[in-house]
C-alpha positions as CSV (number, residue, x, y, z in Angstrom):
1,X,-107.3,-198.1,-14.7
2,X,-108.1,-195.4,-12.1
3,X,-110.7,-196.8,-9.6
4,X,-112.9,-193.7,-10.1
5,X,-112.7,-193.6,-13.9
6,X,-115.8,-192.0,-15.5
7,X,-117.0,-192.7,-19.0
8,X,-119.6,-190.3,-20.4
9,X,-121.6,-190.5,-23.6
10,X,-123.4,-187.2,-24.6
11,X,-126.8,-188.0,-26.0
12,X,-128.2,-184.5,-26.5
13,X,-129.6,-181.6,-24.5
14,X,-129.4,-182.4,-20.8
15,X,-129.0,-186.2,-21.4
16,X,-125.7,-188.1,-20.9
17,X,-124.9,-191.6,-19.9
18,X,-122.4,-191.9,-17.1
19,X,-120.6,-195.1,-16.4
20,X,-118.7,-195.3,-13.1
21,X,-117.8,-198.1,-10.8
22,X,-119.9,-200.6,-12.8
23,X,-123.0,-198.4,-12.5
24,X,-124.8,-196.9,-15.5
25,X,-126.4,-193.5,-14.7
26,X,-128.4,-191.3,-17.0
27,X,-129.0,-187.6,-16.6
28,X,-132.3,-185.9,-17.5
29,X,-133.7,-188.2,-20.2
30,X,-134.9,-186.5,-23.4
31,X,-135.1,-188.8,-26.4
32,X,-137.8,-187.5,-28.6
33,X,-136.9,-186.6,-32.2
34,X,-136.3,-183.1,-33.3
35,X,-139.2,-180.9,-34.4
36,X,-141.7,-181.3,-31.5
37,X,-143.5,-178.5,-29.7
38,X,-144.3,-178.9,-26.0
39,X,-146.9,-176.5,-24.6
40,X,-147.6,-175.9,-20.9
41,X,-149.8,-172.9,-20.1
42,X,-148.3,-169.9,-21.9
43,X,-145.0,-171.6,-22.6
44,X,-144.2,-173.6,-25.8
45,X,-140.8,-175.2,-26.0
46,X,-139.5,-176.4,-29.4
47,X,-137.0,-179.2,-29.8
48,X,-134.5,-178.6,-32.5
49,X,-132.1,-181.6,-32.1
50,X,-132.7,-185.3,-31.7
51,X,-130.8,-187.8,-29.6
52,X,-127.4,-189.2,-30.7
53,X,-128.3,-192.5,-29.1
54,X,-131.8,-194.1,-29.2
55,X,-133.1,-195.2,-25.8
56,X,-133.4,-198.8,-26.9
57,X,-129.7,-198.8,-27.7
58,X,-128.7,-197.8,-24.2
59,X,-129.0,-201.1,-22.5
60,X,-129.9,-201.4,-18.8
61,X,-129.8,-198.2,-16.7
62,X,-129.2,-198.4,-13.0
63,X,-130.0,-194.9,-12.0
64,X,-131.7,-191.8,-13.6
65,X,-130.6,-188.5,-12.1
66,X,-133.6,-186.2,-12.9
67,X,-133.2,-182.6,-12.0
68,X,-136.9,-182.1,-12.4
69,X,-139.9,-183.7,-14.0
70,X,-142.1,-180.8,-15.0
71,X,-140.3,-179.4,-18.0
72,X,-140.2,-181.3,-21.3
73,X,-136.7,-180.3,-22.2
74,X,-135.5,-182.3,-19.2
75,X,-138.0,-185.1,-19.4
76,X,-139.8,-185.5,-22.7
77,X,-142.2,-188.2,-23.8
78,X,-139.7,-190.9,-24.8
79,X,-137.7,-190.1,-21.6
80,X,-140.7,-190.5,-19.5
81,X,-141.5,-193.8,-21.1
82,X,-138.0,-195.0,-20.2
83,X,-138.3,-194.5,-16.5
84,X,-140.2,-197.6,-15.4
85,X,-137.4,-199.8,-16.9
86,X,-134.6,-198.3,-14.7
87,X,-133.8,-199.5,-11.2
88,X,-134.4,-196.1,-9.5
89,X,-135.0,-192.5,-10.3
90,X,-133.6,-189.7,-8.0
91,X,-135.3,-186.4,-8.3
92,X,-137.0,-183.7,-6.3
93,X,-139.4,-184.8,-3.5
94,X,-142.4,-183.3,-5.4
95,X,-141.3,-184.9,-8.6
96,X,-141.0,-188.3,-6.9
97,X,-144.6,-187.8,-5.7
98,X,-145.8,-187.1,-9.2
99,X,-143.8,-189.9,-10.9
100,X,-144.4,-192.6,-8.2
101,X,-143.1,-196.1,-8.8
102,X,-139.3,-196.2,-8.7
103,X,-138.9,-192.5,-8.1
104,X,-137.1,-191.3,-4.9
105,X,-137.1,-187.7,-3.8
106,X,-134.0,-186.1,-2.4
107,X,-134.1,-183.0,-0.3
108,X,-131.2,-180.6,-0.4
109,X,-128.1,-182.2,1.1
110,X,-129.9,-185.5,1.6
111,X,-127.7,-188.5,0.6
112,X,-128.4,-192.1,-0.4
113,X,-125.9,-194.9,-0.9
114,X,-125.9,-197.1,-4.0
115,X,-124.0,-200.4,-4.0
116,X,-121.8,-201.0,-7.1
117,X,-121.1,-204.4,-8.8
118,X,-117.5,-204.1,-7.5
119,X,-118.7,-203.9,-3.9
120,X,-118.0,-200.2,-3.5
121,X,-120.6,-197.6,-2.5
122,X,-121.5,-194.5,-4.5
123,X,-123.1,-191.8,-2.4
124,X,-125.6,-189.6,-4.2
125,X,-126.4,-186.2,-2.6
126,X,-129.1,-183.8,-3.6
127,X,-128.0,-180.2,-4.1
128,X,-129.9,-176.9,-4.3
129,X,-130.8,-175.3,-7.5
130,X,-132.6,-172.1,-8.5
131,X,-134.2,-172.4,-12.0
132,X,-134.2,-168.7,-12.8
133,X,-134.0,-165.3,-11.1
134,X,-135.1,-164.4,-7.6
135,X,-138.9,-164.3,-7.8
136,X,-138.9,-166.0,-11.2
137,X,-137.7,-169.5,-10.2
138,X,-139.1,-172.2,-12.5
139,X,-138.4,-174.9,-10.0
140,X,-138.3,-176.8,-7.8
141,X,-135.2,-178.5,-9.2
142,X,-132.2,-180.4,-7.8
143,X,-128.6,-181.1,-8.7
144,X,-126.5,-184.0,-7.6
145,X,-123.1,-184.7,-6.1
146,X,-121.7,-188.2,-6.7
147,X,-118.7,-189.6,-4.7
148,X,-117.5,-193.0,-3.6
149,X,-117.5,-193.3,0.1
150,X,-113.9,-194.7,0.1
151,X,-112.6,-191.8,-2.0
152,X,-114.7,-188.8,-1.0
153,X,-112.2,-186.2,-2.3
154,X,-113.0,-187.0,-5.9
155,X,-116.6,-185.8,-6.3
156,X,-118.7,-185.2,-9.4
157,X,-121.2,-182.3,-9.5
158,X,-124.2,-182.3,-11.9
159,X,-125.9,-179.0,-11.7
160,X,-129.3,-179.6,-13.2
161,X,-131.2,-176.6,-14.3
162,X,-129.9,-173.8,-12.2
163,X,-128.3,-170.4,-12.4
164,X,-125.2,-169.4,-10.5
165,X,-126.3,-168.4,-7.0
166,X,-125.5,-169.0,-3.3
167,X,-126.8,-172.6,-3.4
168,X,-124.2,-173.6,-6.0
169,X,-121.6,-171.7,-4.1
170,X,-122.4,-173.8,-1.1
171,X,-121.8,-177.0,-3.1
172,X,-118.2,-175.7,-3.6
173,X,-117.8,-175.2,0.1
174,X,-119.1,-178.6,1.0
175,X,-117.5,-180.9,-1.6
176,X,-114.1,-181.3,-3.3
177,X,-115.5,-181.3,-6.9
178,X,-113.1,-182.6,-9.6
179,X,-115.7,-182.9,-12.4
180,X,-118.5,-180.3,-12.8
181,X,-121.3,-181.1,-15.3
182,X,-123.0,-177.7,-15.8
183,X,-126.3,-177.2,-17.5
184,X,-125.7,-174.0,-19.5
185,X,-127.0,-172.4,-22.7
186,X,-128.6,-169.4,-20.9
187,X,-132.1,-170.6,-21.5
188,X,-134.6,-167.8,-22.1
189,X,-138.3,-168.2,-22.5
190,X,-140.1,-165.0,-23.6
191,X,-143.4,-166.0,-22.2
192,X,-142.0,-165.9,-18.6
193,X,-139.7,-162.9,-19.0
194,X,-136.2,-161.9,-20.3
195,X,-134.1,-163.5,-17.6
196,X,-131.9,-166.5,-18.1
197,X,-133.2,-169.7,-16.5
198,X,-130.0,-171.8,-16.7
199,X,-126.4,-170.9,-16.4
200,X,-124.9,-168.3,-18.7
201,X,-121.3,-168.5,-19.8
202,X,-120.5,-166.0,-17.1
203,X,-122.3,-168.2,-14.5
204,X,-120.2,-171.1,-15.7
205,X,-117.0,-169.1,-15.3
206,X,-117.9,-168.2,-11.7
207,X,-118.5,-171.9,-11.2
208,X,-115.1,-172.7,-12.7
209,X,-113.5,-170.4,-10.2
210,X,-115.5,-171.8,-7.3
211,X,-114.5,-175.4,-8.3
212,X,-110.8,-174.7,-9.0
213,X,-109.8,-178.3,-9.4
214,X,-112.7,-179.4,-11.6
215,X,-113.0,-180.1,-15.3
216,X,-116.0,-178.3,-16.6
217,X,-118.4,-180.3,-18.9
218,X,-121.2,-178.3,-20.5
219,X,-124.6,-179.9,-21.1
220,X,-128.0,-178.6,-22.0
221,X,-126.8,-175.8,-24.3
222,X,-128.2,-177.0,-27.6
223,X,-131.1,-179.0,-29.1
224,X,-133.9,-176.6,-28.0
225,X,-134.9,-173.3,-29.4
226,X,-134.9,-171.5,-26.1
227,X,-131.1,-171.6,-25.6
228,X,-129.5,-168.2,-26.2
229,X,-125.7,-169.1,-25.8
230,X,-124.1,-171.7,-28.1
231,X,-121.0,-173.8,-27.8
232,X,-119.0,-171.0,-29.5
233,X,-120.2,-168.4,-27.0
234,X,-119.3,-170.6,-24.0
235,X,-115.9,-171.5,-25.5
236,X,-115.1,-167.8,-26.4
237,X,-116.2,-166.5,-23.0
238,X,-114.2,-169.1,-21.0
239,X,-111.2,-168.4,-23.2
240,X,-111.4,-164.6,-22.6
241,X,-111.6,-165.3,-18.9
242,X,-108.5,-167.5,-19.0
243,X,-110.3,-170.7,-18.1
244,X,-110.9,-172.1,-21.6
245,X,-108.5,-175.0,-20.9
246,X,-110.9,-176.2,-18.2
247,X,-113.7,-177.0,-20.6
248,X,-114.2,-180.6,-21.8
249,X,-116.6,-181.0,-24.6
250,X,-118.3,-184.3,-25.2
251,X,-118.8,-185.6,-28.8
252,X,-122.4,-186.7,-29.3
253,X,-122.8,-190.5,-29.2
254,X,-119.1,-191.2,-28.5
255,X,-118.1,-192.6,-25.1
256,X,-115.5,-190.3,-23.6
257,X,-113.2,-191.3,-20.7
258,X,-113.0,-188.3,-18.4
259,X,-109.4,-187.7,-17.4
260,X,-108.7,-188.1,-13.7
261,X,-106.9,-185.5,-11.6
262,X,-103.4,-186.6,-10.6
263,X,-103.3,-188.2,-7.1
């Protein structure tokens, strides 16, 4: 078994369970059933899909990687209720202030080391994100890079809610990414304007070129009414750009071993 083997279970929306090095990490927890409306100011988000795995079926979670706490499609009611039971929550500094308790804020490029049951060390680094267009950023948000300190050339990138911009391009310059988990779907919310707030398929294609050795795993492209680009749009666009074979789709609820790059 490769020492950096990753198993991922897609739960829905931005939520996936990642098992690596004996650690169990969860991305943006959203576990409410389908059909709910979430209103903040002029914005109402509607959830159209429920989780493939209930939170009580997950077992213990070591780490939550929370891109931001202030939007319900990334942290809904059931997801928020889960947080006190995990060992630690990494998120934005302002999000950690709001959440308190076990939440730890990471500035851009700040790293923390997490000991694994096997005695190895997983380094978690906060990365920049821009949650929308210039001047219309819905942030602050963060992404994450994960890499074992003894094998730093095999890094995982989790984009969080961001568009393609120079901050993501800088991740590619700083880290040898071999697995890129991209929050896509081209989220659009009419109440805040026509621009996309998460990666479009074209943004994802630019990321695929920037991370030439990475498998591309889409998340956060379905399950909410504000997504404007589906699985089919992403697959078709990547195929037309000649990078369709780089995509790795996760089946909801099914643990998937992520193939490792040779060497």
